[in-house]
mmCIF file of the C-alpha atoms, coordinates in Angstrom:
data_MODEL
# 
_entry.id   MODEL 
# 
loop_
_atom_site.group_PDB 
_atom_site.id 
_atom_site.type_symbol 
_atom_site.label_atom_id 
_atom_site.label_alt_id 
_atom_site.label_comp_id 
_atom_site.label_asym_id 
_atom_site.label_entity_id 
_atom_site.label_seq_id 
_atom_site.pdbx_PDB_ins_code 
_atom_site.Cartn_x 
_atom_site.Cartn_y 
_atom_site.Cartn_z 
_atom_site.occupancy 
_atom_site.B_iso_or_equiv 
_atom_site.pdbx_formal_charge 
_atom_site.auth_seq_id 
_atom_site.auth_comp_id 
_atom_site.auth_asym_id 
_atom_site.auth_atom_id 
_atom_site.pdbx_PDB_model_num 
ATOM 1   C CA . MET A 1 1   ? -88.465  118.655 2.988   1.00 0.00 ? 1   MET A CA 1 
ATOM 2   C CA . ARG A 1 2   ? -89.323  114.986 2.548   1.00 0.00 ? 2   ARG A CA 1 
ATOM 3   C CA . THR A 1 3   ? -90.884  115.730 -0.850  1.00 0.00 ? 3   THR A CA 1 
ATOM 4   C CA . LEU A 1 4   ? -87.729  117.552 -1.957  1.00 0.00 ? 4   LEU A CA 1 
ATOM 5   C CA . LEU A 1 5   ? -85.543  114.635 -0.859  1.00 0.00 ? 5   LEU A CA 1 
ATOM 6   C CA . VAL A 1 6   ? -87.720  112.144 -2.735  1.00 0.00 ? 6   VAL A CA 1 
ATOM 7   C CA . SER A 1 7   ? -87.622  114.302 -5.879  1.00 0.00 ? 7   SER A CA 1 
ATOM 8   C CA . ALA A 1 8   ? -83.849  114.598 -5.663  1.00 0.00 ? 8   ALA A CA 1 
ATOM 9   C CA . PHE A 1 9   ? -83.495  110.839 -5.228  1.00 0.00 ? 9   PHE A CA 1 
ATOM 10  C CA . ILE A 1 10  ? -85.724  110.145 -8.247  1.00 0.00 ? 10  ILE A CA 1 
ATOM 11  C CA . SER A 1 11  ? -83.722  112.583 -10.387 1.00 0.00 ? 11  SER A CA 1 
ATOM 12  C CA . LEU A 1 12  ? -80.430  110.957 -9.351  1.00 0.00 ? 12  LEU A CA 1 
ATOM 13  C CA . PHE A 1 13  ? -81.827  107.469 -9.934  1.00 0.00 ? 13  PHE A CA 1 
ATOM 14  C CA . THR A 1 14  ? -83.014  108.475 -13.441 1.00 0.00 ? 14  THR A CA 1 
ATOM 15  C CA . LEU A 1 15  ? -79.591  109.818 -14.353 1.00 0.00 ? 15  LEU A CA 1 
ATOM 16  C CA . ILE A 1 16  ? -77.911  106.634 -13.197 1.00 0.00 ? 16  ILE A CA 1 
ATOM 17  C CA . LEU A 1 17  ? -80.197  104.491 -15.317 1.00 0.00 ? 17  LEU A CA 1 
ATOM 18  C CA . LEU A 1 18  ? -80.135  106.784 -18.340 1.00 0.00 ? 18  LEU A CA 1 
ATOM 19  C CA . PRO A 1 19  ? -78.613  104.913 -21.300 1.00 0.00 ? 19  PRO A CA 1 
ATOM 20  C CA . LYS A 1 20  ? -75.116  106.065 -22.140 1.00 0.00 ? 20  LYS A CA 1 
ATOM 21  C CA . ALA A 1 21  ? -75.914  107.383 -25.627 1.00 0.00 ? 21  ALA A CA 1 
ATOM 22  C CA . GLN A 1 22  ? -78.969  109.279 -24.392 1.00 0.00 ? 22  GLN A CA 1 
ATOM 23  C CA . ALA A 1 23  ? -76.995  110.756 -21.520 1.00 0.00 ? 23  ALA A CA 1 
ATOM 24  C CA . GLN A 1 24  ? -74.394  111.983 -23.981 1.00 0.00 ? 24  GLN A CA 1 
ATOM 25  C CA . ASN A 1 25  ? -77.122  113.814 -25.933 1.00 0.00 ? 25  ASN A CA 1 
ATOM 26  C CA . THR A 1 26  ? -77.993  115.886 -22.869 1.00 0.00 ? 26  THR A CA 1 
ATOM 27  C CA . THR A 1 27  ? -74.400  117.151 -22.640 1.00 0.00 ? 27  THR A CA 1 
ATOM 28  C CA . LYS A 1 28  ? -74.220  118.331 -26.248 1.00 0.00 ? 28  LYS A CA 1 
ATOM 29  C CA . GLN A 1 29  ? -75.092  121.846 -27.322 1.00 0.00 ? 29  GLN A CA 1 
ATOM 30  C CA . ASN A 1 30  ? -78.467  122.179 -29.002 1.00 0.00 ? 30  ASN A CA 1 
ATOM 31  C CA . LYS A 1 31  ? -77.901  123.510 -32.497 1.00 0.00 ? 31  LYS A CA 1 
ATOM 32  C CA . LYS A 1 32  ? -80.154  124.197 -35.444 1.00 0.00 ? 32  LYS A CA 1 
ATOM 33  C CA . TYR A 1 33  ? -78.364  123.170 -38.620 1.00 0.00 ? 33  TYR A CA 1 
ATOM 34  C CA . PRO A 1 34  ? -79.609  124.627 -41.937 1.00 0.00 ? 34  PRO A CA 1 
ATOM 35  C CA . TYR A 1 35  ? -81.011  122.060 -44.336 1.00 0.00 ? 35  TYR A CA 1 
ATOM 36  C CA . LEU A 1 36  ? -82.300  121.487 -47.831 1.00 0.00 ? 36  LEU A CA 1 
ATOM 37  C CA . LEU A 1 37  ? -85.908  120.333 -47.982 1.00 0.00 ? 37  LEU A CA 1 
ATOM 38  C CA . TYR A 1 38  ? -87.576  118.343 -50.733 1.00 0.00 ? 38  TYR A CA 1 
ATOM 39  C CA . LEU A 1 39  ? -91.336  117.838 -50.814 1.00 0.00 ? 39  LEU A CA 1 
ATOM 40  C CA . PRO A 1 40  ? -92.916  115.277 -53.160 1.00 0.00 ? 40  PRO A CA 1 
ATOM 41  C CA . LYS A 1 41  ? -94.675  116.837 -56.147 1.00 0.00 ? 41  LYS A CA 1 
ATOM 42  C CA . GLU A 1 42  ? -98.054  115.650 -54.816 1.00 0.00 ? 42  GLU A CA 1 
ATOM 43  C CA . TYR A 1 43  ? -97.482  117.107 -51.334 1.00 0.00 ? 43  TYR A CA 1 
ATOM 44  C CA . ASN A 1 44  ? -99.510  120.302 -51.924 1.00 0.00 ? 44  ASN A CA 1 
ATOM 45  C CA . THR A 1 45  ? -102.414 118.502 -53.572 1.00 0.00 ? 45  THR A CA 1 
ATOM 46  C CA . SER A 1 46  ? -102.703 115.809 -50.923 1.00 0.00 ? 46  SER A CA 1 
ATOM 47  C CA . LYS A 1 47  ? -103.691 115.762 -47.283 1.00 0.00 ? 47  LYS A CA 1 
ATOM 48  C CA . THR A 1 48  ? -101.919 112.524 -46.427 1.00 0.00 ? 48  THR A CA 1 
ATOM 49  C CA . VAL A 1 49  ? -98.795  112.140 -44.302 1.00 0.00 ? 49  VAL A CA 1 
ATOM 50  C CA . PHE A 1 50  ? -95.522  111.310 -46.004 1.00 0.00 ? 50  PHE A CA 1 
ATOM 51  C CA . PRO A 1 51  ? -92.440  109.300 -45.056 1.00 0.00 ? 51  PRO A CA 1 
ATOM 52  C CA . VAL A 1 52  ? -89.276  111.351 -44.531 1.00 0.00 ? 52  VAL A CA 1 
ATOM 53  C CA . VAL A 1 53  ? -85.671  110.482 -45.303 1.00 0.00 ? 53  VAL A CA 1 
ATOM 54  C CA . ILE A 1 54  ? -82.968  112.369 -43.405 1.00 0.00 ? 54  ILE A CA 1 
ATOM 55  C CA . TYR A 1 55  ? -79.809  112.439 -45.509 1.00 0.00 ? 55  TYR A CA 1 
ATOM 56  C CA . LEU A 1 56  ? -76.382  113.103 -43.948 1.00 0.00 ? 56  LEU A CA 1 
ATOM 57  C CA . HIS A 1 57  ? -73.596  114.248 -46.270 1.00 0.00 ? 57  HIS A CA 1 
ATOM 58  C CA . GLY A 1 58  ? -69.898  113.443 -46.191 1.00 0.00 ? 58  GLY A CA 1 
ATOM 59  C CA . GLY A 1 59  ? -67.035  115.512 -44.790 1.00 0.00 ? 59  GLY A CA 1 
ATOM 60  C CA . SER A 1 60  ? -66.276  117.558 -47.922 1.00 0.00 ? 60  SER A CA 1 
ATOM 61  C CA . GLN A 1 61  ? -69.767  119.120 -47.911 1.00 0.00 ? 61  GLN A CA 1 
ATOM 62  C CA . ARG A 1 62  ? -69.405  120.743 -44.478 1.00 0.00 ? 62  ARG A CA 1 
ATOM 63  C CA . GLY A 1 63  ? -69.748  124.513 -44.282 1.00 0.00 ? 63  GLY A CA 1 
ATOM 64  C CA . GLN A 1 64  ? -72.307  127.288 -44.622 1.00 0.00 ? 64  GLN A CA 1 
ATOM 65  C CA . ASP A 1 65  ? -73.281  126.846 -48.249 1.00 0.00 ? 65  ASP A CA 1 
ATOM 66  C CA . LEU A 1 66  ? -76.182  124.458 -48.823 1.00 0.00 ? 66  LEU A CA 1 
ATOM 67  C CA . SER A 1 67  ? -75.406  124.277 -52.536 1.00 0.00 ? 67  SER A CA 1 
ATOM 68  C CA . LYS A 1 68  ? -72.343  122.162 -51.627 1.00 0.00 ? 68  LYS A CA 1 
ATOM 69  C CA . LEU A 1 69  ? -74.726  119.333 -50.715 1.00 0.00 ? 69  LEU A CA 1 
ATOM 70  C CA . LYS A 1 70  ? -75.790  119.007 -54.358 1.00 0.00 ? 70  LYS A CA 1 
ATOM 71  C CA . VAL A 1 71  ? -72.476  117.501 -55.443 1.00 0.00 ? 71  VAL A CA 1 
ATOM 72  C CA . TYR A 1 72  ? -73.741  113.926 -54.960 1.00 0.00 ? 72  TYR A CA 1 
ATOM 73  C CA . GLY A 1 73  ? -76.295  111.859 -53.087 1.00 0.00 ? 73  GLY A CA 1 
ATOM 74  C CA . LEU A 1 74  ? -79.966  112.642 -52.634 1.00 0.00 ? 74  LEU A CA 1 
ATOM 75  C CA . PRO A 1 75  ? -79.600  116.442 -52.961 1.00 0.00 ? 75  PRO A CA 1 
ATOM 76  C CA . ASN A 1 76  ? -77.821  115.909 -56.279 1.00 0.00 ? 76  ASN A CA 1 
ATOM 77  C CA . LEU A 1 77  ? -80.619  113.707 -57.604 1.00 0.00 ? 77  LEU A CA 1 
ATOM 78  C CA . VAL A 1 78  ? -83.273  116.206 -56.499 1.00 0.00 ? 78  VAL A CA 1 
ATOM 79  C CA . ASP A 1 79  ? -81.307  119.000 -58.189 1.00 0.00 ? 79  ASP A CA 1 
ATOM 80  C CA . LYS A 1 80  ? -81.353  116.974 -61.407 1.00 0.00 ? 80  LYS A CA 1 
ATOM 81  C CA . GLY A 1 81  ? -85.154  116.720 -61.244 1.00 0.00 ? 81  GLY A CA 1 
ATOM 82  C CA . ARG A 1 82  ? -85.570  113.253 -59.766 1.00 0.00 ? 82  ARG A CA 1 
ATOM 83  C CA . ASN A 1 83  ? -88.946  112.765 -58.072 1.00 0.00 ? 83  ASN A CA 1 
ATOM 84  C CA . PHE A 1 84  ? -89.301  110.830 -54.830 1.00 0.00 ? 84  PHE A CA 1 
ATOM 85  C CA . PRO A 1 85  ? -92.444  109.693 -52.955 1.00 0.00 ? 85  PRO A CA 1 
ATOM 86  C CA . PHE A 1 86  ? -91.090  110.935 -49.630 1.00 0.00 ? 86  PHE A CA 1 
ATOM 87  C CA . ILE A 1 87  ? -89.895  114.118 -47.956 1.00 0.00 ? 87  ILE A CA 1 
ATOM 88  C CA . ILE A 1 88  ? -86.119  114.587 -47.871 1.00 0.00 ? 88  ILE A CA 1 
ATOM 89  C CA . ALA A 1 89  ? -84.326  116.692 -45.263 1.00 0.00 ? 89  ALA A CA 1 
ATOM 90  C CA . SER A 1 90  ? -80.606  117.234 -45.877 1.00 0.00 ? 90  SER A CA 1 
ATOM 91  C CA . PRO A 1 91  ? -78.943  119.164 -43.023 1.00 0.00 ? 91  PRO A CA 1 
ATOM 92  C CA . GLN A 1 92  ? -75.483  120.683 -43.373 1.00 0.00 ? 92  GLN A CA 1 
ATOM 93  C CA . CYS A 1 93  ? -72.822  120.082 -40.752 1.00 0.00 ? 93  CYS A CA 1 
ATOM 94  C CA . PRO A 1 94  ? -70.640  123.156 -40.002 1.00 0.00 ? 94  PRO A CA 1 
ATOM 95  C CA . ASP A 1 95  ? -66.930  123.302 -40.790 1.00 0.00 ? 95  ASP A CA 1 
ATOM 96  C CA . GLY A 1 96  ? -64.729  121.621 -38.222 1.00 0.00 ? 96  GLY A CA 1 
ATOM 97  C CA . LYS A 1 97  ? -67.541  119.526 -36.767 1.00 0.00 ? 97  LYS A CA 1 
ATOM 98  C CA . PHE A 1 98  ? -68.901  116.011 -37.108 1.00 0.00 ? 98  PHE A CA 1 
ATOM 99  C CA . TRP A 1 99  ? -72.465  114.719 -36.923 1.00 0.00 ? 99  TRP A CA 1 
ATOM 100 C CA . SER A 1 100 ? -71.729  113.636 -33.354 1.00 0.00 ? 100 SER A CA 1 
ATOM 101 C CA . THR A 1 101 ? -70.474  117.061 -32.182 1.00 0.00 ? 101 THR A CA 1 
ATOM 102 C CA . ASP A 1 102 ? -73.782  118.852 -31.504 1.00 0.00 ? 102 ASP A CA 1 
ATOM 103 C CA . ASN A 1 103 ? -77.366  117.907 -30.776 1.00 0.00 ? 103 ASN A CA 1 
ATOM 104 C CA . TRP A 1 104 ? -78.741  118.944 -34.158 1.00 0.00 ? 104 TRP A CA 1 
ATOM 105 C CA . PHE A 1 105 ? -81.302  116.153 -34.406 1.00 0.00 ? 105 PHE A CA 1 
ATOM 106 C CA . ASP A 1 106 ? -83.873  117.327 -31.857 1.00 0.00 ? 106 ASP A CA 1 
ATOM 107 C CA . SER A 1 107 ? -84.503  120.678 -33.533 1.00 0.00 ? 107 SER A CA 1 
ATOM 108 C CA . LEU A 1 108 ? -84.645  119.133 -37.003 1.00 0.00 ? 108 LEU A CA 1 
ATOM 109 C CA . TYR A 1 109 ? -87.034  116.372 -35.952 1.00 0.00 ? 109 TYR A CA 1 
ATOM 110 C CA . LEU A 1 110 ? -89.299  118.841 -34.134 1.00 0.00 ? 110 LEU A CA 1 
ATOM 111 C CA . GLU A 1 111 ? -89.436  121.184 -37.106 1.00 0.00 ? 111 GLU A CA 1 
ATOM 112 C CA . LEU A 1 112 ? -90.117  118.406 -39.601 1.00 0.00 ? 112 LEU A CA 1 
ATOM 113 C CA . THR A 1 113 ? -92.877  116.826 -37.526 1.00 0.00 ? 113 THR A CA 1 
ATOM 114 C CA . THR A 1 114 ? -94.622  120.097 -36.646 1.00 0.00 ? 114 THR A CA 1 
ATOM 115 C CA . LYS A 1 115 ? -94.326  122.065 -39.896 1.00 0.00 ? 115 LYS A CA 1 
ATOM 116 C CA . TYR A 1 116 ? -94.828  119.230 -42.368 1.00 0.00 ? 116 TYR A CA 1 
ATOM 117 C CA . ARG A 1 117 ? -97.114  116.229 -42.713 1.00 0.00 ? 117 ARG A CA 1 
ATOM 118 C CA . VAL A 1 118 ? -94.625  113.588 -41.630 1.00 0.00 ? 118 VAL A CA 1 
ATOM 119 C CA . ASP A 1 119 ? -95.525  109.976 -40.927 1.00 0.00 ? 119 ASP A CA 1 
ATOM 120 C CA . GLN A 1 120 ? -93.633  109.483 -37.671 1.00 0.00 ? 120 GLN A CA 1 
ATOM 121 C CA . LYS A 1 121 ? -93.787  105.713 -38.141 1.00 0.00 ? 121 LYS A CA 1 
ATOM 122 C CA . ARG A 1 122 ? -91.765  106.052 -41.340 1.00 0.00 ? 122 ARG A CA 1 
ATOM 123 C CA . VAL A 1 123 ? -88.783  108.238 -40.536 1.00 0.00 ? 123 VAL A CA 1 
ATOM 124 C CA . TYR A 1 124 ? -85.660  106.939 -42.281 1.00 0.00 ? 124 TYR A CA 1 
ATOM 125 C CA . LEU A 1 125 ? -81.995  107.839 -41.892 1.00 0.00 ? 125 LEU A CA 1 
ATOM 126 C CA . THR A 1 126 ? -79.172  107.514 -44.387 1.00 0.00 ? 126 THR A CA 1 
ATOM 127 C CA . GLY A 1 127 ? -75.682  108.915 -44.838 1.00 0.00 ? 127 GLY A CA 1 
ATOM 128 C CA . ILE A 1 128 ? -72.399  108.339 -46.608 1.00 0.00 ? 128 ILE A CA 1 
ATOM 129 C CA . SER A 1 129 ? -68.786  108.476 -45.370 1.00 0.00 ? 129 SER A CA 1 
ATOM 130 C CA . MET A 1 130 ? -68.844  110.984 -42.477 1.00 0.00 ? 130 MET A CA 1 
ATOM 131 C CA . GLY A 1 131 ? -72.606  110.855 -42.950 1.00 0.00 ? 131 GLY A CA 1 
ATOM 132 C CA . GLY A 1 132 ? -72.442  107.072 -42.698 1.00 0.00 ? 132 GLY A CA 1 
ATOM 133 C CA . TYR A 1 133 ? -70.886  107.524 -39.279 1.00 0.00 ? 133 TYR A CA 1 
ATOM 134 C CA . GLY A 1 134 ? -73.598  110.065 -38.541 1.00 0.00 ? 134 GLY A CA 1 
ATOM 135 C CA . ALA A 1 135 ? -76.329  107.622 -39.521 1.00 0.00 ? 135 ALA A CA 1 
ATOM 136 C CA . TRP A 1 136 ? -75.007  104.916 -37.183 1.00 0.00 ? 136 TRP A CA 1 
ATOM 137 C CA . GLN A 1 137 ? -74.356  107.359 -34.329 1.00 0.00 ? 137 GLN A CA 1 
ATOM 138 C CA . THR A 1 138 ? -77.687  109.181 -34.604 1.00 0.00 ? 138 THR A CA 1 
ATOM 139 C CA . ALA A 1 139 ? -79.605  105.911 -34.703 1.00 0.00 ? 139 ALA A CA 1 
ATOM 140 C CA . VAL A 1 140 ? -77.800  104.740 -31.554 1.00 0.00 ? 140 VAL A CA 1 
ATOM 141 C CA . ALA A 1 141 ? -78.608  108.038 -29.844 1.00 0.00 ? 141 ALA A CA 1 
ATOM 142 C CA . TYR A 1 142 ? -82.284  108.001 -30.905 1.00 0.00 ? 142 TYR A CA 1 
ATOM 143 C CA . PRO A 1 143 ? -83.231  104.322 -31.296 1.00 0.00 ? 143 PRO A CA 1 
ATOM 144 C CA . ASP A 1 144 ? -86.953  105.050 -30.944 1.00 0.00 ? 144 ASP A CA 1 
ATOM 145 C CA . LYS A 1 145 ? -87.176  107.502 -33.858 1.00 0.00 ? 145 LYS A CA 1 
ATOM 146 C CA . PHE A 1 146 ? -86.303  105.519 -36.973 1.00 0.00 ? 146 PHE A CA 1 
ATOM 147 C CA . ALA A 1 147 ? -88.122  102.914 -39.006 1.00 0.00 ? 147 ALA A CA 1 
ATOM 148 C CA . ALA A 1 148 ? -84.939  101.972 -40.903 1.00 0.00 ? 148 ALA A CA 1 
ATOM 149 C CA . VAL A 1 149 ? -81.344  103.110 -41.355 1.00 0.00 ? 149 VAL A CA 1 
ATOM 150 C CA . LEU A 1 150 ? -79.163  102.988 -44.476 1.00 0.00 ? 150 LEU A CA 1 
ATOM 151 C CA . PRO A 1 151 ? -75.477  103.761 -43.707 1.00 0.00 ? 151 PRO A CA 1 
ATOM 152 C CA . LEU A 1 152 ? -72.917  103.837 -46.535 1.00 0.00 ? 152 LEU A CA 1 
ATOM 153 C CA . CYS A 1 153 ? -69.180  103.352 -45.847 1.00 0.00 ? 153 CYS A CA 1 
ATOM 154 C CA . GLY A 1 154 ? -69.387  104.589 -42.257 1.00 0.00 ? 154 GLY A CA 1 
ATOM 155 C CA . GLY A 1 155 ? -68.871  103.331 -38.747 1.00 0.00 ? 155 GLY A CA 1 
ATOM 156 C CA . CYS A 1 156 ? -69.627  104.196 -35.140 1.00 0.00 ? 156 CYS A CA 1 
ATOM 157 C CA . ASP A 1 157 ? -67.300  105.647 -32.520 1.00 0.00 ? 157 ASP A CA 1 
ATOM 158 C CA . ASP A 1 158 ? -69.093  103.791 -29.732 1.00 0.00 ? 158 ASP A CA 1 
ATOM 159 C CA . SER A 1 159 ? -69.779  100.318 -31.056 1.00 0.00 ? 159 SER A CA 1 
ATOM 160 C CA . THR A 1 160 ? -70.449  99.039  -27.537 1.00 0.00 ? 160 THR A CA 1 
ATOM 161 C CA . GLN A 1 161 ? -73.865  100.746 -27.710 1.00 0.00 ? 161 GLN A CA 1 
ATOM 162 C CA . ILE A 1 162 ? -74.824  99.329  -31.106 1.00 0.00 ? 162 ILE A CA 1 
ATOM 163 C CA . CYS A 1 163 ? -77.293  96.797  -29.708 1.00 0.00 ? 163 CYS A CA 1 
ATOM 164 C CA . ARG A 1 164 ? -79.558  99.746  -28.876 1.00 0.00 ? 164 ARG A CA 1 
ATOM 165 C CA . VAL A 1 165 ? -80.581  99.614  -32.554 1.00 0.00 ? 165 VAL A CA 1 
ATOM 166 C CA . LYS A 1 166 ? -81.047  95.849  -32.846 1.00 0.00 ? 166 LYS A CA 1 
ATOM 167 C CA . HIS A 1 167 ? -84.802  96.324  -33.404 1.00 0.00 ? 167 HIS A CA 1 
ATOM 168 C CA . ILE A 1 168 ? -84.259  98.720  -36.357 1.00 0.00 ? 168 ILE A CA 1 
ATOM 169 C CA . PRO A 1 169 ? -83.922  97.258  -39.876 1.00 0.00 ? 169 PRO A CA 1 
ATOM 170 C CA . ILE A 1 170 ? -80.497  98.326  -41.151 1.00 0.00 ? 170 ILE A CA 1 
ATOM 171 C CA . TRP A 1 171 ? -79.020  97.863  -44.613 1.00 0.00 ? 171 TRP A CA 1 
ATOM 172 C CA . THR A 1 172 ? -75.378  98.889  -44.756 1.00 0.00 ? 172 THR A CA 1 
ATOM 173 C CA . PHE A 1 173 ? -72.897  99.030  -47.634 1.00 0.00 ? 173 PHE A CA 1 
ATOM 174 C CA . HIS A 1 174 ? -69.107  99.155  -47.761 1.00 0.00 ? 174 HIS A CA 1 
ATOM 175 C CA . GLY A 1 175 ? -66.460  98.623  -50.435 1.00 0.00 ? 175 GLY A CA 1 
ATOM 176 C CA . THR A 1 176 ? -63.783  96.030  -49.753 1.00 0.00 ? 176 THR A CA 1 
ATOM 177 C CA . ALA A 1 177 ? -61.129  98.330  -51.298 1.00 0.00 ? 177 ALA A CA 1 
ATOM 178 C CA . ASP A 1 178 ? -62.133  101.454 -49.365 1.00 0.00 ? 178 ASP A CA 1 
ATOM 179 C CA . ASP A 1 179 ? -58.869  103.172 -48.368 1.00 0.00 ? 179 ASP A CA 1 
ATOM 180 C CA . GLU A 1 180 ? -60.493  106.101 -46.535 1.00 0.00 ? 180 GLU A CA 1 
ATOM 181 C CA . VAL A 1 181 ? -62.859  104.287 -44.178 1.00 0.00 ? 181 VAL A CA 1 
ATOM 182 C CA . PRO A 1 182 ? -61.793  100.628 -43.899 1.00 0.00 ? 182 PRO A CA 1 
ATOM 183 C CA . ILE A 1 183 ? -64.503  98.035  -44.305 1.00 0.00 ? 183 ILE A CA 1 
ATOM 184 C CA . SER A 1 184 ? -63.603  96.730  -40.845 1.00 0.00 ? 184 SER A CA 1 
ATOM 185 C CA . GLU A 1 185 ? -65.520  99.733  -39.447 1.00 0.00 ? 185 GLU A CA 1 
ATOM 186 C CA . THR A 1 186 ? -68.760  98.279  -40.795 1.00 0.00 ? 186 THR A CA 1 
ATOM 187 C CA . GLU A 1 187 ? -67.785  94.648  -40.224 1.00 0.00 ? 187 GLU A CA 1 
ATOM 188 C CA . ARG A 1 188 ? -67.375  95.078  -36.467 1.00 0.00 ? 188 ARG A CA 1 
ATOM 189 C CA . LEU A 1 189 ? -70.782  96.741  -36.154 1.00 0.00 ? 189 LEU A CA 1 
ATOM 190 C CA . VAL A 1 190 ? -72.464  94.012  -38.167 1.00 0.00 ? 190 VAL A CA 1 
ATOM 191 C CA . LYS A 1 191 ? -70.729  91.366  -36.046 1.00 0.00 ? 191 LYS A CA 1 
ATOM 192 C CA . ARG A 1 192 ? -71.985  92.977  -32.834 1.00 0.00 ? 192 ARG A CA 1 
ATOM 193 C CA . LEU A 1 193 ? -75.511  93.319  -34.208 1.00 0.00 ? 193 LEU A CA 1 
ATOM 194 C CA . ASP A 1 194 ? -75.549  89.712  -35.354 1.00 0.00 ? 194 ASP A CA 1 
ATOM 195 C CA . ALA A 1 195 ? -74.504  88.684  -31.842 1.00 0.00 ? 195 ALA A CA 1 
ATOM 196 C CA . CYS A 1 196 ? -77.481  90.493  -30.317 1.00 0.00 ? 196 CYS A CA 1 
ATOM 197 C CA . GLN A 1 197 ? -79.935  89.310  -33.000 1.00 0.00 ? 197 GLN A CA 1 
ATOM 198 C CA . GLY A 1 198 ? -80.092  92.647  -34.794 1.00 0.00 ? 198 GLY A CA 1 
ATOM 199 C CA . GLN A 1 199 ? -81.969  93.196  -38.059 1.00 0.00 ? 199 GLN A CA 1 
ATOM 200 C CA . VAL A 1 200 ? -78.935  94.025  -40.170 1.00 0.00 ? 200 VAL A CA 1 
ATOM 201 C CA . LYS A 1 201 ? -78.271  93.384  -43.847 1.00 0.00 ? 201 LYS A CA 1 
ATOM 202 C CA . PHE A 1 202 ? -74.690  93.902  -45.052 1.00 0.00 ? 202 PHE A CA 1 
ATOM 203 C CA . THR A 1 203 ? -73.743  94.321  -48.713 1.00 0.00 ? 203 THR A CA 1 
ATOM 204 C CA . ARG A 1 204 ? -70.007  93.996  -49.308 1.00 0.00 ? 204 ARG A CA 1 
ATOM 205 C CA . LEU A 1 205 ? -69.024  95.721  -52.551 1.00 0.00 ? 205 LEU A CA 1 
ATOM 206 C CA . GLU A 1 206 ? -66.139  93.675  -53.909 1.00 0.00 ? 206 GLU A CA 1 
ATOM 207 C CA . LYS A 1 207 ? -63.161  95.718  -55.162 1.00 0.00 ? 207 LYS A CA 1 
ATOM 208 C CA . GLU A 1 208 ? -65.082  98.979  -54.634 1.00 0.00 ? 208 GLU A CA 1 
ATOM 209 C CA . GLY A 1 209 ? -63.400  101.971 -53.031 1.00 0.00 ? 209 GLY A CA 1 
ATOM 210 C CA . HIS A 1 210 ? -64.834  104.848 -51.019 1.00 0.00 ? 210 HIS A CA 1 
ATOM 211 C CA . GLY A 1 211 ? -66.822  106.494 -53.820 1.00 0.00 ? 211 GLY A CA 1 
ATOM 212 C CA . ILE A 1 212 ? -70.039  104.492 -53.607 1.00 0.00 ? 212 ILE A CA 1 
ATOM 213 C CA . GLN A 1 213 ? -72.408  107.469 -53.822 1.00 0.00 ? 213 GLN A CA 1 
ATOM 214 C CA . TYR A 1 214 ? -73.781  106.022 -57.059 1.00 0.00 ? 214 TYR A CA 1 
ATOM 215 C CA . LEU A 1 215 ? -75.850  103.693 -54.888 1.00 0.00 ? 215 LEU A CA 1 
ATOM 216 C CA . TYR A 1 216 ? -78.293  106.529 -54.247 1.00 0.00 ? 216 TYR A CA 1 
ATOM 217 C CA . GLU A 1 217 ? -79.388  106.236 -57.882 1.00 0.00 ? 217 GLU A CA 1 
ATOM 218 C CA . ASP A 1 218 ? -80.687  102.705 -57.228 1.00 0.00 ? 218 ASP A CA 1 
ATOM 219 C CA . ASN A 1 219 ? -84.449  102.550 -56.638 1.00 0.00 ? 219 ASN A CA 1 
ATOM 220 C CA . ALA A 1 220 ? -83.981  99.272  -54.763 1.00 0.00 ? 220 ALA A CA 1 
ATOM 221 C CA . LEU A 1 221 ? -82.687  101.220 -51.752 1.00 0.00 ? 221 LEU A CA 1 
ATOM 222 C CA . TYR A 1 222 ? -85.843  103.310 -51.527 1.00 0.00 ? 222 TYR A CA 1 
ATOM 223 C CA . ALA A 1 223 ? -88.128  100.368 -52.181 1.00 0.00 ? 223 ALA A CA 1 
ATOM 224 C CA . TRP A 1 224 ? -86.524  98.622  -49.210 1.00 0.00 ? 224 TRP A CA 1 
ATOM 225 C CA . LEU A 1 225 ? -86.768  101.705 -46.994 1.00 0.00 ? 225 LEU A CA 1 
ATOM 226 C CA . LEU A 1 226 ? -90.430  102.285 -47.752 1.00 0.00 ? 226 LEU A CA 1 
ATOM 227 C CA . LYS A 1 227 ? -91.317  98.732  -46.766 1.00 0.00 ? 227 LYS A CA 1 
ATOM 228 C CA . GLN A 1 228 ? -90.128  99.391  -43.238 1.00 0.00 ? 228 GLN A CA 1 
ATOM 229 C CA . HIS A 1 229 ? -92.578  100.674 -40.612 1.00 0.00 ? 229 HIS A CA 1 
ATOM 230 C CA . LYS A 1 230 ? -92.281  101.205 -36.885 1.00 0.00 ? 230 LYS A CA 1 
# 
């Protein structure tokens, strides 16, 4: 009986101390989202581990048709024949949901790290618009998983938890003329991270609107990502 009481006390104590974002993950439904996978052209002829970039699309690509992801962003560049020195996983969020609705990350991370030669010290996360929100939110929920995060024109519903990612290098972009997701969404996160000595780099795109997906064509983004290690 004493052992049972001690175990119950420890379980209760753990729940009380569990960080808010992590506790929220345990209440979400575990879901396996379908995804597009890109493997570098040298993957099959090499035995080394590779970095992986998880790409989160915007709201208009939700659904059950993975071809919708090829409209812009990393899946679009891969579809056009662009070669990258890292694995790319591009999950698709279902209709009517957001990246924060379900626990889709655990199943994706487990599959990537068990089925493929992934360097777990070089797992990167990026997203645009709704996917920009997803990048911020997923990093906050799993602050021990990512070597760097690259959110484009996004935000975070729970900015009070943002200091959980202060140790992660983050490079975020937002247009000053964005009329869909106001730049203030990024500004408040950067301000909070600066206050807790976070490793955040903020590029304000003067007079740019919401359509900044062209940034994914810039090799400078990937050069920066690949320099980051856990």
